[in-house]
C-alpha positions, 0 to 999 in steps of 0.5 A, spaced: 351 454 626 357 458 627 361 452 625 357 451 618 357 459 617 365 459 618 366 453 613 362 456 608 365 463 609 372 460 608 370 456 602 367 463 599 373 466 600 377 461 597 373 461 591 373 469 590 381 469 590 381 463 585 376 468 581 380 474 582 386 470 579 382 467 573 380 474 571 387 477 572 385 481 578 389 483 584 387 479 590 382 483 594 380 487 588 373 484 589 369 485 596 364 480 599 357 483 601 354 478 606 346 478 604 343 477 611 336 479 610 331 474 614 337 471 617 338 472 625 343 476 629 346 470 631 348 468 624 351 475 622 355 475 629 358 468 627 360 471 620 362 477 624 367 473 628 370 470 622 372 477 619 366 479 615 364 486 616 359 488 611 352 486 611 346 487 606 339 488 608 333 489 604 327 489 610 328 496 614 324 494 620 328 487 620 335 491 619 334 496 624 332 491 630 339 487 628 343 493 628 340 495 635 342 488 637 349 488 634 351 496 635 357 493 639 360 491 632 364 495 627 359 493 621 358 496 615 350 496 613 348 496 606 341 497 604 340 493 598 332 493 597 327 497 593 327 503 597 320 507 598 319 514 600 317 513 607 323 509 609 328 514 607 329 517 613 331 511 617 336 508 611 339 515 611 341 515 618 343 508 619 346 505 613 353 506 610 351 504 603 345 504 599 346 499 592 338 500 590 338 507 588 333 508 582 330 515 582 331 522 583 326 523 588 329 518 593 336 520 592 333 527 594 330 525 600 336 521 602 341 527 601 336 531 605 335 526 611 343 524 612 345 527 618 350 532 618 355 528 623 355 522 618 360 522 612 356 522 605 352 516 604 355 512 599 350 510 593 350 506 587 344 507 581 341 500 580 340 499 573 335 494 570 340 491 565 335 486 563 329 490 562 324 486 567 318 489 568 318 486 575 324 489 577 327 495 580 332 499 576 333 505 572 333 503 564 340 503 561 339 509 557 336 513 563 342 512 567 347 518 565 341 523 566 340 520 573 347 520 575 348 527 573 343 529 578 345 525 584 352 527 583 350 534 585 347 532 592 352 534 597 350 529 602 351 523 597 357 520 594 355 517 588 360 510 588 357 506 582 352 502 579 348 496 581 344 490 577 340 484 578 340 481 571 335 476 569 337 468 571 341 464 565 343 457 565 349 458 560 355 462 563 357 466 557 349 468 557 350 470 564 356 475 563 352 479 557 348 484 562 355 485 566 358 487 560 352 492 559 353 495 566 361 495 565 360 499 559 355 504 562 360 504 568 366 507 563 361 512 560 360 515 567 368 515 568 367 523 569 364 522 576 370 518 579 366 512 580 369 506 583 364 501 584 360 495 580 355 491 585 354 485 581 354 478 582 349 473 586 349 466 589 348 463 582 353 468 577 358 472 581 364 468 578 362 471 572 361 478 575 368 478 577 370 476 570 367 482 568 369 487 573 365 486 579 368 490 585 362 488 590 359 481 590 352 480 594 352 473 597 347 470 602 345 462 601 353 461 600 355 464 606 349 462 611 345 456 608 338 456 606 334 462 608 329 462 613 322 464 611 320 471 614 315 471 620 308 473 618 309 479 622 315 482 618 312 489 615 311 488 607 311 493 602 319 494 600 317 493 592 318 488 587 324 484 586 327 485 593 327 477 594 332 477 588 338 481 591 343 475 592 
């Protein structure tokens, strides 16, 4: 496992550097988020030993178990799945980032439950750029109003926007929703945003061309995702299996 993860991670980094050059962007301007949901702690540790530091999780109980096991590692944990009200306390206490904020109620709970000894929780507003009814995310036209309210919460730091566009076979078609998200990002310039979390295993190179600052890759690093054990708690919302 270690060898294959190391090889995949190296290949991804080389492709990422090439994508940055193709976009005329500085090397290192795009950060790699390894989507480790359903992967065992041993796989995360293998990637960690080869320099990966940021990992994305969607299923809370699974993530907490891995955090406990890997507590000796300097890992930045990102929550990237749809977030329910009864999960906010643990996410507020145990994660550095939330990429999937899509309503004010969740933002307020995260703010109120963020422990005072920790820095503000980094958050991105998830935008449903393709208008898919099965996916989480705020409508593009509602993004500004939500951003204004989130920016007022002192225990949160609004960093930017996230999107999971509908799949498309044509590279140019794949770029269109990323342009929509980037335009929204520019319209919110007054909030000092610095993050565009967009691009997954099938479209991340197009996302880099359109300004992504985080790309979320799972299978490209870890290989095929193992099935979730039947005993793993469900209920994390529609669209949580389509985040990388």
